[in-house]
C-alpha positions, 0 to 999 in steps of 0.5 A: 435167732435173727442176726443183724445181717438180715435186719433189712428183712427182719420185719417181714421175713423168717429165715428158714430156707435150706439149700444152696444155689449152684453159682451161675452168675453172669458178668452183667449181673455181678456188675449191676449188683455190685454197689450199695443199696438202701431199702425203699419200700415193701410191696405187698399185693400191690400196696407200697409199705414204707420202711419202719423208723428202725429200717430207714438206715438199712443198707446192703452192699454187694461186692464183685468178689461175692461178699455182702455187707449189711448195715443197720441200727449201728450194726454190721454183718457180713456174708457171701452171695450167689446167683443162679441165672437159670432160676433167678435166685439170689442166695445170701449166707451169713458168715457167722450163723450160716443162715441162708436167705433165698430171694427171687430176683425180679428186677435189677438195673443200675438204679433199682433192685427188686427181690421177692420173698415167700413168707412162711404163709406162702405170700410173695413180698417184694422188697424194693431197694434203690442204689445209693451210689451209681 
């Protein structure tokens, strides 16, 4: 069962990761991630894949208090996030389903956010997001 919270990733991701990251979030990371992000494109083996028509309105908003809001296709879901600066893993947990999504943070600055996800076949897919507001 897939929840709206994970709509941003639903076209290429299957949620099955288990475990949780011990919180080792540096202040700079919190300051950088705390904003609204929109899906720009997927990267797969050096190829850019634009979002589908259904994914064009997807947004994720991360808050400094570790809440996260996912909006897409007129639906909203809420969860919490944790970041382990040692492993550079961002863990998102859906409030309703308790589903866990683990993402490898590859790049984060004031305007772009890139995470990697290993699909069930072990292939790394990059998810590129852009800041909606600076």
